[in-house]
N, C-alpha and C positions, 0 to 999 in steps of 0.2 A: 502493500500499500504507499502510496505517496500524495501526499495531501498537505494543504495549508489553512489553517485556523486561524483567523483574527480575533483578538482580544481588545477590544474597547473599554473605554470609562472615562471619568476624571478624578482627576489629582488636584485635591483642594488643599492651599497651604495655610495653615491654621495660626500660626505663627511666623512673622518675618523672615522670608528665607534670603540666604545670601549663598550663591553658586558665583565663584569667581572669573570675573574676564581679566584682561590685561589690564593693567595699571601703569605699563612702562614710560607712558611718553605725559603721565598725568602733569598740569599744570597747578604754578603755585594756586594754594585755597582750592583745588577741585578734589573731591572724591579718594580716598586715599586707596579705596578698594571694594570697585564698580561692579556690579552684576554682569553675568555675559548675558548678550542679547541678540535677537536675530537681527544679521546686515537689513534686511529688504526695511522692516518694519519698525524696528527699532523697539518692539514689544521684548520684555523679558521671555528667557529660553532656557529651559532645563533641557541638557544635554542627557541623549538615551544613555549614552555612557554613563554619566552619573549615577541614575539608576539604577543601570545593572550591576556595577561595580557595588552599589549599597546593597543591594540586594543580595550578591554573591556573598559579600563580606559578612554580612549577619546572618545567613544559611550555612557559614562554614562554621559558627561556633559549634552549631548541632550536628551537622553531616561530616566536616573534615578539622575537627578539634586540634590535631595534630600534623596538620598540612602545613609546611612552613614555608612554600608557594603554589598560586591557582592551579599550577598543571598536577600538583599531588591530591587535588580534593578528591572526594568520593564520588565512584561513578553516576550518583543522583544528578550533581553539580556538572560535572563536565557533560552532562547529558543534555542539560540546558543552556549553559553557560560557555562552553567549549573550550579548549586548550592550544595554547602557542608552543608546547614543548617542543623542541627542535624533533625533527624525523618522525613526532608521533603527534602530530597537529590533530585538534577537532574541530569542527564547527558544533556550535552550541543550536539547538533545536531552538532560542527564543532572538528574535531580531526587536531588536528596541529603537525606536524613531525618536526626533529631538521632539519636543513638547514647547508649543509659545503661549502665551495667555491668551485665552479664549473668549474670558469674559470683561474685556474694559467697558463696554456701554454699560454694563449690568452695574458695575465698579461705580462709575461716573452716574447713574443715578441714584445710587445710595451716598453720595458725597465724596468721594475719591474725585483728588484734582491731580495725583499724579501715580504712574502706574508704580514705581519703585518709593523707598523713603530713606533718609539718611540716618543711623544711630551713630550717634558721638559716643567713643569710648575712650576710658583711659588706660594702661598701660603704668604701674607705678614700680618704679625702681626701690627695691628692697634697701639696698646700701645707701643712696641718697636722697629717697622719697621724693626725688621730680617725675612729677606727670609727663610720661608719652601719649599726646589725645590724638586720635585718628578718627576718621570718617568713614564709616562702614554701609554701603550702601544694600538692601535689600527689599524684595518682592514685599509687596503688602498682604495682609492675612486677608484672606476672602477670595485672592487671586485662584483662577482653574484653569489648569491646564488641561488638552486634551490627549488621555492616555492613548497608545497605538502598539501596537506587542502584535508579533505573529511568529506562531506558533510551526514547526514544520513536523507532520506528521509521517515519522518513517516507522513506527513500530506501535500500532495502535494498542497492545499490549501494555506497553508502557506508559500511554498517553494518561491516563488517570492518576498514577502514580505522580506522576510529572506535574498536573497539577494542582494535586495536592501539596508538594515542596513549592511551588509558587504562591498558592495561597497562603503558606505557613509565611512564607519570606514579606510577602504584603501585610499582612499581619502583626508582624513583630516591626516591619519598618513604622507602623502608625503610635507605637510604644518607642520610636527612636527619634532617628531626625535623616534629613535629609542636606545635604551641602554642609555648608562648615558653622562652627561653633556653637555646635546643637548642645553642648552642657550649659552654654549663657541662656539657653530656651529659642533658640534659632530653630528654622526648618521644622517644626512638628507640620506633618501633613495626615491627611486623609484620602480614601480611597472611594467614590461613588459609583451607581449604575455600572457596573464592570459586567460585561457580555461575551459571550462567545457566540461565533458564528462562521460557518463554513466560507474558505475562499477561495479555494483550488481544490479541485480533487474530489473524492469521494469519503464522506466521515461518517458512520453509521450513527441515526439520530438521536438513538438510545447513549452513546456515547458523547456526545455532545451535549445532551441533557445530564449527564451524570458531570461533566466538569463545569458548566453553567451552574449546578446546585454548588460545587467546591467551591466556586468562588462568591456565589452569592452571601458563604459564610463569612467573607473578609470584612 
């Protein structure tokens, strides 16, 4: 069997989220740490690689606690996320797309005047007590990004297990954080309206229904 299944939904930003863009040429007085943005629209963007890496890291704590490198992960994770190990490379079954802010008009109706906010923070030198202020740009809470994943079905017998692993990762992420500075309250997210549908090839409707039920519990 060869088929592809599309997984869609919404990723809601619950607390200000920071995934950094380039600040190599920041002017004096500019934000020290800007967020990454879509080059055409200028809207905040969450790279698919950021979501993929975070999910893999969180799941590795359960499935590959002794792995020193991603290529040493358990088979459950290698199936989903792949491996770049020399001479033993493996393409993962999940394809992650970049996500661009999708509800700006709704945010404006709710009173938002900017797609991002700047949070001022200080680090204190313990020896001199001198403050080092910095400006960190964050995607504002309430922002929604369209989630778009593709799962390649090359073994129907493992599909249900794969979706259980994916759902577990999404659940854990909701109690962790995405992006940087999470221990200071940044990057809490929540998933909504997760949907599974056939994109290419044939997949048994009963199997799709089981996978939909699994994701509905996230």
